[in-house]
C-alpha positions as CSV (number, residue, x, y, z in Angstrom):
1,M,23.0,-82.8,124.7
2,N,22.9,-83.6,128.3
3,S,20.9,-81.4,130.5
4,I,21.3,-81.1,134.2
5,N,18.0,-81.7,136.0
6,S,17.6,-80.0,139.3
7,S,15.3,-82.8,140.5
8,A,18.0,-85.4,140.1
9,T,19.1,-86.8,143.4
10,N,22.3,-88.3,142.2
11,A,23.7,-85.1,140.5
12,A,27.2,-83.9,141.5
13,P,27.4,-80.8,143.5
14,A,27.8,-77.5,141.5
15,P,31.2,-75.9,141.5
16,S,31.7,-73.1,144.2
17,G,29.8,-70.0,143.2
18,A,27.9,-71.8,140.4
19,A,24.1,-71.8,140.4
20,L,21.5,-73.8,138.6
21,S,18.9,-71.9,136.7
22,E,16.2,-73.4,134.6
23,G,18.1,-76.5,134.0
24,R,21.4,-74.7,133.1
25,L,24.5,-74.4,135.1
26,V,25.5,-70.7,135.4
27,I,29.2,-70.1,136.3
28,P,30.0,-66.5,137.3
29,V,32.9,-64.8,135.5
30,L,35.2,-63.0,138.0
31,R,37.4,-60.0,137.5
32,E,40.2,-58.9,139.7
33,E,40.8,-55.2,140.4
34,A,44.1,-53.7,141.6
35,Q,44.3,-50.7,143.8
36,V,47.5,-48.7,144.0
37,H,48.4,-46.9,147.2
38,L,51.3,-44.5,147.5
39,Q,53.3,-44.7,150.7
40,R,56.0,-42.2,151.7
41,E,59.2,-43.7,152.7
42,H,62.1,-41.7,154.2
43,T,65.2,-42.6,152.2
44,G,67.6,-40.0,153.5
45,T,68.3,-36.4,154.3
46,V,69.6,-33.8,151.9
47,R,70.8,-30.2,152.6
48,V,71.5,-27.4,150.1
49,R,74.0,-24.7,151.1
50,K,74.8,-21.6,149.3
51,V,78.3,-20.2,149.7
52,V,79.2,-16.7,148.5
53,R,82.9,-16.4,147.4
54,E,84.5,-13.1,146.8
55,E,87.3,-12.7,144.3
56,T,89.3,-9.6,143.3
57,E,89.8,-9.2,139.6
58,P,91.3,-6.4,137.5
59,V,88.9,-4.4,135.4
60,S,90.0,-2.3,132.5
61,A,88.1,0.6,131.0
62,E,88.9,3.0,128.2
63,G,88.0,6.6,128.8
64,Y,88.8,10.1,127.6
65,R,89.4,13.5,129.1
66,E,89.3,16.8,127.5
67,V,92.3,19.0,128.0
68,V,91.8,22.7,127.6
69,E,94.7,24.9,126.6
70,T,94.5,28.7,126.7
71,T,96.7,31.1,124.8
72,R,96.7,34.9,125.1
73,V,97.3,36.5,121.7
74,P,98.1,40.2,121.9
75,V,96.4,42.2,119.0
76,N,96.3,46.0,120.0
77,Q,94.2,47.0,117.1
78,V,91.6,49.7,116.8
79,V,88.3,48.3,115.6
80,E,84.9,49.8,114.6
81,R,82.7,47.4,116.7
82,A,82.8,44.6,119.2
83,E,82.4,41.0,117.9
84,A,81.0,38.0,119.7
85,P,83.2,35.0,120.5
86,R,83.6,32.6,117.5
87,D,84.3,28.9,117.0
88,L,87.0,27.9,114.5
89,G,86.7,24.1,114.6
90,D,88.3,23.0,117.9
91,L,89.4,26.6,118.7
92,L,87.2,29.1,120.5
93,V,88.3,32.7,120.1
94,I,87.2,35.2,122.8
95,P,87.9,38.8,122.0
96,V,88.9,41.1,124.9
97,Y,88.1,44.9,124.4
98,E,88.9,48.1,126.2
99,E,87.7,51.6,125.6
100,R,90.3,54.3,125.6
101,L,89.8,58.0,126.4
102,V,89.7,59.1,122.8
103,K,86.6,56.9,122.5
104,Q,88.4,54.3,120.4
105,L,87.6,50.7,120.7
106,V,90.8,48.7,120.8
107,L,91.1,45.0,120.5
108,V,93.7,44.4,123.1
109,E,94.1,40.7,122.9
110,E,92.3,37.4,121.9
111,I,92.2,34.5,124.2
112,H,92.4,31.3,122.2
113,V,90.9,28.2,123.9
114,R,91.7,24.9,122.3
115,R,90.0,21.6,123.4
116,R,91.9,18.4,122.8
117,R,90.6,15.0,123.7
118,E,93.1,12.4,125.1
119,A,92.3,8.8,125.4
120,F,93.5,6.7,128.4
121,E,93.1,3.3,129.8
122,H,92.5,2.8,133.5
123,T,92.8,-0.5,135.3
124,T,91.5,-1.0,138.9
125,A,91.0,-4.0,141.1
126,T,87.3,-4.7,141.9
127,S,85.7,-7.2,144.1
128,L,83.2,-9.6,142.4
129,R,81.0,-12.1,144.3
130,R,80.1,-15.5,143.0
131,E,77.5,-17.8,144.5
132,E,78.2,-21.5,144.7
133,V,75.5,-24.1,145.7
134,I,76.6,-27.3,147.5
135,V,74.2,-30.2,147.7
136,E,75.0,-32.8,150.4
137,R,73.4,-36.1,151.5
138,L,73.5,-37.3,155.1
139,D,75.2,-40.8,155.1
140,S,73.0,-42.8,157.5
141,A,75.9,-45.1,158.4
142,T,78.5,-42.5,159.3
143,Q,76.1,-39.6,160.1
144,Q,78.5,-37.4,157.9
145,W,77.4,-35.0,155.2
146,V,78.7,-36.2,151.8
147,P,78.7,-33.9,148.8
148,Q,76.6,-35.2,145.9
149,A,78.1,-35.2,142.4
150,S,76.7,-32.5,140.2
């Protein structure tokens, strides 16, 4: 094996960065390192607009109302004592009394009150608002706002 002698005068020069040490040629191993830098770059201008549109639409709703019918039913009957109003299903019976001079209690009449529910449908026009967003990019060549595809 050939050994390089540092005392030799006719030895070739060592490669760049190489060093002689105890009769050996030492060649350093290099490593590259990359560094990444972020750089902001203006590529264009974008604007976002919100437009509120108002539309009138018909709205239907089902409801009900209660209809009250009253009927006077003459009775003219002498009774022993007064009774309270009574419910007979959808009929409310309200007795009407009067005292007479001979101290008789007479059921003069009954008022019959009947509740009836009627369904109906009501349609009215109402105003509804809807928001729409428009995104536009400024065209650098024409300086015009161009809508972007959604």
